C-alpha positions as CSV (number, residue, x, y, z in Angstrom):
1,X,-10.2,54.2,-92.2
2,X,-10.3,57.4,-90.2
3,X,-8.6,55.8,-87.2
4,X,-5.9,54.3,-89.5
5,X,-5.3,57.7,-91.1
6,X,-5.0,59.4,-87.7
7,X,-2.5,56.8,-86.6
8,X,-0.3,57.5,-89.7
9,X,-0.4,61.2,-89.2
10,X,0.6,60.8,-85.6
11,X,3.6,58.7,-86.6
12,X,2.1,55.3,-85.8
13,X,0.5,52.8,-88.2
14,X,-1.9,49.9,-87.8
15,X,0.8,47.7,-89.5
16,X,3.2,48.6,-86.6
17,X,0.7,47.6,-83.9
18,X,0.0,44.3,-85.7
19,X,3.6,43.6,-86.2
20,X,4.4,44.1,-82.5
21,X,1.5,41.9,-81.5
22,X,2.8,39.0,-83.6
23,X,6.3,39.5,-82.5
24,X,5.4,39.5,-78.8
25,X,3.4,36.3,-79.4
26,X,6.3,34.7,-81.2
27,X,8.6,35.5,-78.3
28,X,6.3,33.6,-76.0
29,X,6.3,30.5,-78.2
30,X,10.0,29.8,-78.0
31,X,12.6,29.5,-75.3
32,X,15.5,29.7,-77.7
33,X,17.7,32.7,-76.7
34,X,18.9,33.2,-80.3
35,X,15.4,33.6,-81.5
36,X,14.7,36.0,-78.6
37,X,17.6,38.2,-79.7
38,X,16.3,38.3,-83.3
39,X,12.7,39.1,-82.1
40,X,14.0,41.8,-79.8
41,X,15.9,43.4,-82.7
42,X,12.7,43.3,-84.8
43,X,10.7,44.9,-81.9
44,X,13.3,47.6,-81.6
45,X,13.1,48.2,-85.4
46,X,9.3,48.5,-85.3
47,X,9.3,50.8,-82.2
48,X,11.9,53.2,-83.7
49,X,10.6,56.8,-84.0
50,X,7.3,55.9,-82.2
51,X,6.5,52.9,-84.4
52,X,7.1,54.9,-87.6
53,X,7.7,51.9,-89.9
54,X,7.8,54.1,-93.0
55,X,10.7,56.0,-91.4
56,X,12.5,52.8,-90.6
57,X,12.1,51.5,-94.2
58,X,13.3,54.8,-95.7
59,X,16.4,54.8,-93.3
60,X,17.2,51.3,-94.4
61,X,17.0,52.3,-98.1
62,X,19.3,55.3,-97.5
63,X,21.8,53.2,-95.7
64,X,21.7,50.5,-98.4
65,X,22.4,53.2,-101.0
66,X,25.3,54.5,-99.0
67,X,26.7,51.0,-98.7
68,X,26.4,50.8,-102.5
69,X,28.4,54.0,-102.9
70,X,25.3,55.9,-104.1
71,X,25.9,58.7,-101.7
72,X,24.0,61.5,-103.4
73,X,20.8,59.4,-103.6
74,X,21.3,58.4,-100.0
75,X,21.6,62.1,-99.0
76,X,18.3,62.9,-100.7
77,X,16.5,60.3,-98.6
78,X,18.2,61.5,-95.4
79,X,16.9,65.0,-96.3
80,X,13.4,63.6,-96.8
81,X,13.5,61.8,-93.5
82,X,14.7,64.8,-91.6
83,X,12.3,67.3,-93.2
84,X,9.1,65.3,-93.7
85,X,9.0,61.9,-92.1
86,X,10.7,61.7,-88.7
87,X,8.9,62.7,-85.5
88,X,11.1,62.1,-82.5
89,X,14.4,63.9,-81.6
90,X,16.2,60.6,-81.1
91,X,15.3,59.3,-84.5
92,X,16.4,62.6,-86.0
93,X,19.7,62.4,-84.1
94,X,20.3,58.9,-85.5
95,X,19.7,60.0,-89.1
96,X,21.7,63.2,-88.7
97,X,24.6,61.0,-87.7
98,X,24.1,58.7,-90.7
99,X,23.9,61.7,-93.0
100,X,26.9,63.5,-91.5
101,X,29.0,60.4,-91.8
102,X,28.7,60.3,-95.6
103,X,28.8,64.1,-96.0
104,X,32.2,64.2,-94.2
105,X,33.8,61.1,-95.6
106,X,32.2,60.8,-99.1
107,X,30.5,63.9,-100.3
108,X,33.4,66.3,-99.4
109,X,31.0,68.5,-97.4
110,X,33.0,68.3,-94.2
111,X,31.9,71.7,-92.8
112,X,28.3,70.9,-93.4
113,X,28.7,67.5,-91.7
114,X,30.3,69.1,-88.6
115,X,27.5,71.7,-88.5
116,X,24.8,69.0,-88.8
117,X,26.2,66.8,-86.1
118,X,27.0,69.8,-83.9
119,X,23.3,70.5,-83.8
120,X,22.8,67.1,-82.2
121,X,25.8,67.4,-79.8
122,X,24.7,70.7,-78.5
123,X,21.3,69.3,-77.4
124,X,22.6,66.3,-75.6
125,X,23.0,66.4,-71.8
126,X,26.6,66.2,-70.7
127,X,28.4,65.6,-67.5
128,X,31.2,67.8,-66.1
129,X,33.8,66.2,-68.3
130,X,31.9,66.8,-71.5
131,X,30.8,63.2,-71.9
132,X,27.2,62.4,-72.8
133,X,25.0,61.4,-69.8
134,X,23.2,59.0,-72.2
135,X,26.1,56.6,-73.0
136,X,24.4,55.4,-76.2
137,X,25.8,58.7,-77.7
138,X,29.4,57.8,-76.8
139,X,30.3,56.7,-80.3
140,X,28.8,59.9,-81.8
141,X,30.8,62.0,-79.5
142,X,34.0,60.1,-80.4
143,X,33.5,60.6,-84.1
144,X,32.3,64.2,-83.8
145,X,35.5,65.1,-81.8
146,X,37.6,63.5,-84.6
147,X,35.7,65.2,-87.3
148,X,36.2,68.6,-85.8
149,X,39.8,68.0,-84.9
150,X,41.0,66.8,-88.3
151,X,39.0,69.5,-90.1
152,X,40.8,71.9,-87.9
153,X,44.2,70.5,-88.8
154,X,43.5,70.9,-92.5
155,X,42.0,74.4,-92.0
156,X,45.1,75.7,-90.1
157,X,46.8,76.0,-93.5
158,X,44.3,78.5,-94.8
159,X,42.4,80.1,-91.9
160,X,43.8,79.9,-88.3
161,X,40.8,81.6,-86.7
162,X,38.4,79.0,-88.2
163,X,40.8,76.2,-87.4
164,X,40.8,77.3,-83.7
165,X,37.0,77.2,-83.7
166,X,37.0,73.6,-84.8
167,X,39.6,72.6,-82.2
168,X,37.5,74.4,-79.6
169,X,34.5,72.3,-80.6
170,X,36.5,69.1,-80.3
171,X,38.0,70.1,-77.0
172,X,34.6,70.9,-75.5
173,X,33.5,67.3,-75.4
174,X,34.9,64.0,-74.2
175,X,36.7,61.9,-76.8
176,X,40.0,60.0,-76.8
177,X,42.3,62.5,-78.6
178,X,40.9,65.6,-76.9
179,X,44.4,66.5,-75.7
180,X,45.6,67.0,-79.3
181,X,42.9,69.7,-79.8
182,X,44.1,71.5,-76.7
183,X,47.7,71.2,-78.1
184,X,46.7,72.9,-81.4
185,X,44.8,75.6,-79.5
186,X,47.9,76.3,-77.5
187,X,50.0,76.6,-80.6
188,X,47.4,78.9,-82.4
189,X,47.2,81.3,-79.4
190,X,50.9,81.4,-78.4
191,X,50.9,85.2,-78.8
192,X,48.4,85.4,-76.0
193,X,50.4,84.0,-73.1
194,X,47.5,83.5,-70.7
195,X,45.2,81.7,-73.2
196,X,48.0,79.7,-74.7
197,X,49.2,78.6,-71.2
198,X,45.6,77.6,-70.3
199,X,45.3,75.4,-73.3
200,X,48.9,74.0,-72.9
201,X,48.2,73.0,-69.3
202,X,45.0,71.2,-70.4
203,X,47.0,69.5,-73.2
204,X,49.9,68.2,-71.0
205,X,47.4,66.2,-69.0
206,X,47.1,64.0,-72.1
207,X,50.8,63.7,-72.8
208,X,50.7,59.9,-72.3
209,X,48.8,59.7,-75.6
210,X,51.1,62.0,-77.5
211,X,53.8,60.9,-80.0
212,X,57.3,62.2,-79.7
213,X,56.8,65.3,-81.9
214,X,53.6,66.2,-80.0
215,X,55.4,65.9,-76.6
216,X,58.2,68.1,-77.9
217,X,55.6,70.7,-79.0
218,X,53.8,70.8,-75.7
219,X,57.0,70.9,-73.7
220,X,58.3,73.8,-75.8
221,X,55.1,75.7,-75.5
222,X,55.0,75.3,-71.8
223,X,58.7,76.2,-71.3
224,X,58.2,79.4,-73.4
225,X,55.0,80.4,-71.6
226,X,56.4,79.9,-68.1
227,X,59.6,81.8,-69.1
228,X,57.4,84.7,-70.3
229,X,55.4,84.5,-67.0
230,X,58.7,84.7,-65.1
231,X,58.3,81.3,-63.5
232,X,61.8,79.9,-64.2
233,X,61.5,76.7,-62.2
234,X,58.5,75.5,-64.3
235,X,60.1,76.8,-67.5
236,X,63.3,74.8,-66.7
237,X,61.2,71.6,-65.9
238,X,59.6,71.6,-69.4
239,X,62.7,72.7,-71.2
240,X,64.6,69.8,-69.7
241,X,61.7,67.4,-70.8
242,X,62.0,69.0,-74.3
243,X,65.7,68.5,-74.4
244,X,65.5,64.8,-73.4
245,X,63.5,64.2,-76.6
246,X,66.0,65.9,-78.9
């Protein structure tokens, strides 16, 4: 009994060890690749959070509640997992992502969702482009970038300083619409010619992904910035690009 209790306290259970033993044996008894995939999925499930089966069960319960549109109840379980149950950083990252998703999209707590997921993003190792070194985080980065960007778009109407901070978070990591965050940062700082030009030059590198209005916006910003910098050739280049889209 003492050994079993210690295993539970340390995040592992006798049930998990037994389950893994039987799963490994089952894998040896079949050559069917479909069964192997199913068994591997079960092994991954048992091993999650250092074989914390209770944590896996609670996470499943929370996700099922979220799927059934019981978002407040799901959030309560996510809180319990994060504050009392989970042990490993990766498991906490996974649950913070689950939690932030419903906070942002369903509970109308978008600022809280961005802050929660930002805690995860800040701890993940990144390469020089702002992409996660561990590629299993790619989807999280993509969605975090979008969350920050579109919260920034909405916040521009009421607080330009806070909106800039959201765009800055989005632009700091690798995601597919990063250039649009740079574009909005350039617009918000256009009274500061050096800073606006820096953001605009970053943004124009993504122009292939911009729609017509976004292209007009970046060309106008660049033409004006270079005019104020007394660089007429560059100003004319972007003014001509802008005029072609009129």
